[in-house]
TORTORTOR-991845 format. One record per atom (N, C-alpha, C): residue in one letter; x, y, z. Coordinates in steps of 0.05 Angstrom, whole numbers, padded with zeros to 5 digits, always signed. Atoms other than C-alpha are relative to their C-alpha. Example, Ala and Ser with C-alpha at 12.3 -4.5 7.8 and 13.67 -1.06 7.14 Angstrom:
! TORTORTOR-991845
A+00018-00024+00000/A+00246-00090+00156/A+00018+00024+00000/S-00016-00024-00001/S+00273-00021+00143/S-00015+00022+00014/
END
This chain:
! TORTORTOR-991845
M+00005-00028-00006/M-01274+01284+01471/M-00024+00009-00015/R+00026-00009+00011/R-01342+01311+01461/R+00004+00029-00011/G-00001-00027+00011/G-01349+01371+01415/G+00024+00007-00014/S-00023-00005+00017/S-01281+01366+01384/S-00003-00013-00027/K+00002+00009+00027/K-01276+01358+01310/K+00023-00020-00006/Q-00020+00019+00008/Q-01241+01297+01284/Q+00007+00004-00029/T-00009-00002+00028/T-01200+01303+01220/T-00001-00027-00013/P+00000+00027+00013/P-01213+01248+01171/P+00029-00010-00007/K-00026+00011+00006/K-01155+01202+01159/K+00003-00001-00031/T-00004+00001+00029/T-01125+01206+01089/T+00022-00019-00005/F-00021+00020+00007/F-01082+01155+01053/F+00019+00013-00020/S-00019-00012+00018/S-01020+01180+01021/S+00024-00019-00005/L-00023+00016+00007/L-00965+01143+00985/L+00025+00016+00000/P-00026-00014+00003/P-00893+01161+00992/P+00007+00005-00029/R-00008-00008+00028/R-00864+01195+00930/R+00013-00023-00014/T-00013+00022+00013/T-00820+01134+00915/T-00020-00021-00011/C+00020+00020+00010/C-00881+01088+00911/C-00015+00011-00024/I+00015-00013+00022/I-00916+01137+00864/I+00016-00004-00025/L-00019+00003+00024/L-00855+01136+00817/L+00003-00029-00009/L-00003+00028+00007/L-00853+01060+00818/L-00026-00011-00014/I+00024+00010+00012/I-00925+01051+00795/I+00002-00003-00030/P-00003+00005+00028/P-00912+01062+00721/P+00017-00024-00007/V-00019+00023+00005/V-00854+01012+00724/V-00014-00025+00005/L+00015+00024-00007/L-00898+00961+00758/L-00021-00007-00022/L+00020+00004+00021/L-00953+00971+00707/L+00014-00010-00026/F-00013+00010+00023/F-00903+00962+00651/F+00006-00029+00001/F-00006+00028-00001/F-00879+00896+00676/F-00023-00019+00003/L+00025+00017-00001/L-00948+00870+00691/L-00012-00002-00029/G+00011-00001+00027/G-00968+00889+00619/G+00017-00016-00020/C-00017+00013+00019/C-00909+00854+00586/C-00003-00031+00003/E+00003+00028+00000/E-00909+00780+00567/E+00020-00013+00017/G-00020+00014-00015/G-00844+00760+00598/G+00027+00009-00012/A-00025-00010+00010/A-00772+00780+00592/A+00012-00016-00022/D-00012+00015+00021/D-00752+00723+00548/D-00019-00010-00021/S+00019+00009+00020/S-00814+00713+00506/S-00002+00017-00024/G+00000-00016+00024/G-00798+00766+00455/G-00017+00026+00006/P+00014-00025-00003/P-00836+00832+00443/P-00029-00005+00009/A+00028+00001-00008/A-00904+00846+00473/A-00018-00003-00024/S+00018+00003+00023/S-00965+00832+00431/S-00001+00027-00014/G+00001-00025+00017/G-00976+00883+00375/G+00023+00001-00018/T-00022+00000+00018/T-00917+00861+00334/T-00010+00007-00028/V+00009-00011+00027/V-00918+00894+00265/V+00016-00014-00021/T-00014+00011+00022/T-00901+00862+00199/T-00011+00016-00026/V+00008-00012+00024/V-00905+00888+00127/V-00004-00021-00020/S+00008+00022+00020/S-00934+00849+00068/S+00018+00000-00025/R-00018+00000+00025/R-00883+00871+00014/R+00023-00019+00003/P-00021+00021-00003/P-00825+00824-00001/P+00026+00010+00010/W-00025-00012-00011/W-00771+00871+00027/W-00005+00019+00023/I+00001-00019-00021/I-00756+00913+00087/I+00027+00013+00001/H-00025-00014-00003/H-00702+00966+00093/H+00007+00002+00029/E-00008+00001-00028/E-00662+00963+00157/E-00008+00026+00017/T+00008-00025-00014/T-00679+01036+00175/T-00029-00002+00011/E+00028+00003-00009/E-00753+01014+00183/E-00001-00012+00028/F+00001+00013-00027/F-00735+00973+00245/F+00006+00021+00021/V-00006-00022-00019/V-00706+01037+00278/V-00025+00017+00003/Q+00024-00017-00001/Q-00769+01076+00260/Q-00024-00013+00013/D+00021+00014-00013/D-00815+01022+00286/D+00010-00023+00015/P-00012+00022-00016/P-00787+00980+00344/P-00016-00026+00001/L+00015+00024+00000/L-00845+00931+00339/L+00000-00015-00027/L-00001+00012+00026/L-00831+00915+00266/L+00019-00025+00001/R-00015+00025+00002/R-00808+00843+00254/R+00000-00009-00029/A+00000+00010+00027/A-00786+00814+00188/A-00010-00029+00000/D+00009+00027+00005/D-00816+00750+00161/D+00025-00014-00014/P-00023+00013+00013/P-00763+00698+00140/P+00000+00001-00031/A+00001-00001+00031/A-00787+00702+00067/A+00007+00028-00011/Q-00006-00027+00010/Q-00772+00777+00063/Q+00030+00004-00003/I-00028-00008+00006/I-00708+00806+00034/I+00005+00025+00018/I-00008-00023-00016/I-00672+00854+00082/I+00020+00016-00015/I-00019-00017+00013/I-00639+00914+00051/I+00016+00015+00021/L-00018-00012-00020/L-00578+00939+00089/L+00014+00024-00014/D-00018-00022+00010/D-00538+01004+00082/D+00029-00009+00006/V-00028+00009-00004/V-00468+00978+00071/V+00018+00024-00005/T-00014-00025-00001/T-00424+01038+00089/T+00030-00003+00000/P-00028+00000-00002/P-00351+01053+00080/P+00009+00010+00028/G-00008-00011-00026/G-00310+01066+00142/G+00024-00018+00010/E-00022+00015-00014/E-00263+01033+00192/E-00011-00024+00014/G+00007+00025-00014/G-00271+00961+00215/G-00027-00012-00008/D+00025+00015+00005/D-00334+00918+00222/D-00023+00018+00009/V+00026-00013-00006/V-00405+00948+00222/V-00021-00022+00004/Q+00021+00019-00005/Q-00462+00909+00253/Q-00027+00010-00006/H+00028-00006+00005/H-00533+00909+00229/H-00018-00020+00016/F+00016+00017-00016/F-00590+00883+00272/F-00028-00003-00014/V+00026+00005+00013/V-00654+00851+00242/V-00016-00019+00017/P+00017+00018-00016/P-00711+00825+00286/P-00019-00015-00019/Y+00016+00017+00016/Y-00751+00768+00258/Y-00022-00012+00017/E+00020+00017-00012/E-00816+00732+00274/E-00005-00023-00019/F+00005+00024+00015/F-00822+00660+00249/F-00026-00010+00010/T+00026+00008-00007/T-00894+00641+00248/T-00004-00031+00000/T+00002+00028+00001/T-00882+00567+00234/T+00028-00012+00004/S-00025+00014-00002/S-00828+00516+00248/S+00007-00011-00028/D-00007+00009+00027/D-00788+00499+00186/D+00031-00001-00001/S-00028+00001+00005/S-00720+00486+00157/S+00008+00023-00020/Y-00010-00023+00015/Y-00679+00543+00126/Y+00029-00004-00009/R-00027-00001+00008/R-00614+00557+00091/R+00010+00029+00002/L-00011-00027-00003/L-00570+00616+00108/L+00029-00002-00014/C-00026+00000+00015/C-00511+00632+00061/C+00010+00029-00004/L-00012-00025+00010/L-00462+00688+00046/L-00001-00001-00030/S+00003-00003+00029/S-00473+00712-00025/S+00026+00009-00013/N-00024-00010+00015/N-00417+00721-00077/N-00005+00029-00007/D+00006-00028+00007/D-00452+00786-00094/D+00002+00019+00023/E-00001-00018-00025/E-00447+00812-00023/E+00029-00004+00013/E-00027+00006-00010/E-00370+00808-00015/E+00008+00016+00024/H-00005-00016-00024/H-00372+00862+00040/H-00012-00012+00025/I+00011+00012-00023/I-00415+00821+00086/I+00017-00025+00006/T-00020+00020-00008/T-00369+00776+00126/T-00012-00021+00020/A+00013+00019-00018/A-00415+00742+00178/A-00029+00006+00005/V+00029-00002-00006/V-00488+00730+00195/V-00005-00020+00022/T+00008+00018-00023/T-00513+00702+00262/T-00030+00005+00006/L+00029+00001-00008/L-00586+00684+00279/L-00002-00011+00027/K+00004+00009-00027/K-00604+00679+00353/K-00030+00000+00007/D+00027+00002-00007/D-00669+00659+00385/D-00005+00021+00023/S+00008-00021-00020/S-00705+00701+00440/S+00016-00004+00027/L-00018+00003-00024/L-00658+00671+00494/L+00029+00004-00007/S-00027-00006+00009/S-00596+00692+00454/S+00017-00025-00006/T-00013+00024+00008/T-00579+00620+00434/T+00004+00002-00030/V-00007-00001+00028/V-00543+00617+00368/V-00014-00024-00015/I+00014+00018+00017/I-00587+00582+00317/I+00015-00006-00025/A-00015+00002+00025/A-00546+00594+00255/A+00022+00021+00000/H-00023-00020+00004/H-00478+00627+00239/H+00015-00009-00025/V-00016+00004+00024/V-00444+00635+00173/V+00021+00022+00000/D-00020-00020+00003/D-00379+00669+00159/D+00019-00010-00023/M-00018+00007+00022/M-00318+00664+00111/M+00008-00029+00001/N-00010+00028-00002/N-00299+00595+00138/N-00024-00020-00003/T+00023+00016+00004/T-00370+00567+00138/T-00022+00017-00015/P+00017-00019+00014/P-00406+00605+00083/P-00031-00008-00003/C+00028+00009+00005/C-00471+00564+00081/C-00008-00021+00020/M+00009+00023-00018/M-00512+00522+00130/M-00031-00001-00001/K+00028+00005-00002/K-00580+00492+00137/K-00007-00002+00030/F+00008+00001-00029/F-00618+00499+00204/F-00029-00003+00002/L+00028+00002-00007/L-00685+00485+00236/L-00006+00023+00020/A+00008-00022-00018/A-00723+00542+00270/A-00029-00004+00006/G+00029+00001-00008/G-00787+00538+00309/G-00013+00027-00001/S+00015-00025+00001/S-00840+00590+00311/S+00010+00017+00024/G-00008-00017-00023/G-00820+00650+00353/G+00015+00025-00010/Y-00015-00024+00007/Y-00778+00713+00355/Y+00030-00006-00001/Y-00029+00004+00006/Y-00707+00715+00329/Y+00013+00029-00006/N-00015-00023+00007/N-00653+00768+00321/N+00025-00008-00016/M-00023+00006+00018/M-00602+00768+00264/M+00019+00024+00003/T-00022-00020+00002/T-00535+00805+00267/T+00015-00006-00026/V-00016+00002+00024/V-00502+00818+00200/V+00023+00019+00003/V-00025-00016-00003/V-00431+00843+00198/V+00012+00005-00028/H-00014-00005+00024/H-00399+00879+00140/H+00027+00014+00006/D-00027-00012-00004/D-00325+00900+00133/D-00001+00027-00016/A+00003-00028+00012/A-00330+00975+00121/A+00025+00008-00014/T-00024-00007+00014/T-00257+00979+00100/T+00001-00010-00028/T+00001+00010+00029/T-00274+00940+00036/T-00019+00015-00018/V+00020-00015+00015/V-00329+00988+00015/V+00014+00025-00012/I-00011-00024+00014/I-00302+01038-00035/I-00021+00019-00009/G+00019-00020+00010/G-00338+01102-00049/G-00022+00005+00019/E+00025-00007-00016/E-00409+01115-00024/E-00013-00026+00011/T+00017+00022-00011/T-00458+01072+00016/T-00014-00013-00023/R+00015+00016+00020/R-00487+01017-00025/R-00019-00019+00014/P+00018+00019-00012/P-00545+00969-00013/P+00012-00027+00002/G-00007+00029-00004/G-00533+00899+00014/G-00026-00015+00005/F+00024+00016-00001/F-00583+00843+00014/F+00003-00025+00016/I-00001+00025-00016/I-00597+00787+00064/I-00027-00013-00003/T+00026+00014+00001/T-00649+00733+00056/T+00004-00029+00011/L-00002+00028-00009/L-00664+00665+00088/L-00016-00016-00022/V+00013+00017+00020/V-00681+00610+00037/V-00014-00022+00016/N+00017+00020-00014/N-00738+00566+00062/N+00002-00026-00013/K+00003+00028+00008/K-00744+00491+00057/K+00025-00012-00006/N-00022+00018+00005/N-00698+00436+00037/N+00017+00006-00024/P-00015-00006+00025/P-00644+00460-00011/P+00014-00025-00010/P-00015+00023+00010/P-00609+00412-00058/P+00027-00003+00014/A-00026+00005-00014/A-00547+00379-00028/A+00023+00015-00014/S-00022-00014+00014/S-00504+00412-00082/S+00004+00029+00009/D-00001-00027-00010/D-00522+00480-00053/D+00013+00002+00028/M-00011-00001-00028/M-00496+00460+00016/M+00030-00009+00001/A-00027+00010+00002/A-00426+00440-00008/A+00020+00019+00012/G-00018-00018-00012/G-00396+00500+00027/G+00008+00024-00017/E-00008-00022+00016/E-00390+00546-00032/E-00015+00025+00010/R+00013-00026-00008/R-00406+00620-00021/R-00019+00007-00023/S+00018-00006+00020/S-00468+00621-00063/S-00030-00002+00010/M+00027+00003-00003/M-00543+00631-00062/M-00015+00016-00022/E+00016-00013+00021/E-00599+00658-00105/E+00004+00030+00003/T-00003-00029+00000/T-00589+00731-00125/T-00027+00011-00008/V+00025-00013+00005/V-00650+00776-00123/V+00006+00029-00007/N-00006-00027+00009/N-00647+00840-00162/N-00025+00017+00003/F+00022-00021-00001/F-00691+00902-00148/F+00012+00026-00011/P-00010-00026+00008/P-00686+00968-00183/P+00003+00019+00024/I-00006-00017-00023/I-00655+01018-00135/I+00008+00028-00010/D-00006-00027+00009/D-00653+01094-00144/D+00024+00010+00014/A-00025-00013-00011/A-00596+01142-00123/A-00002+00001+00031/Q+00002-00003-00029/Q-00624+01146-00051/Q-00003-00028+00012/N+00002+00028-00010/N-00623+01068-00044/N-00029-00007+00007/H+00028+00007-00004/H-00699+01065-00048/H-00006-00022-00022/V+00008+00021+00018/V-00726+01001-00079/V-00024+00009-00014/G+00022-00008+00017/G-00772+01015-00137/G-00020-00021-00006/
END
């Protein structure tokens, strides 16, 4: 038709597609569902990390050499604490329940695929294990019914390298590390 004005064609996406774009960009920007956190993982250089720091910064990962300070609270039943780790090298480690931490009843370390790498409890209080470099998650359980009074600090650490055979005899023991702690459970 001569003389009639043609309207230019425009491209429009349905509303559902527009809403899916951020989700698609998120998945394209991530490494992979089972490879651990995206790049940008955060670590701290001091020898300890308090468990509340993991909540404040979801990218924070503990180094196996760091001591984890837990809030061991009174209450009903078992309380779980979650600690994300990044192992930068493959090595052997020892995980033990400590005599000084009588409220802690179990510790489990899982890799990024949720495979149990190490587990200690009242029946198996100490074990040696090998861990490759990568991301791991530790679950620490304390029996809140045994905590009398106020919240107290609890300590978890992985001991690196080959421990003497006498330390692996199944006793509930490991090195005790002492830090000065003020009334608000802050390490000095």
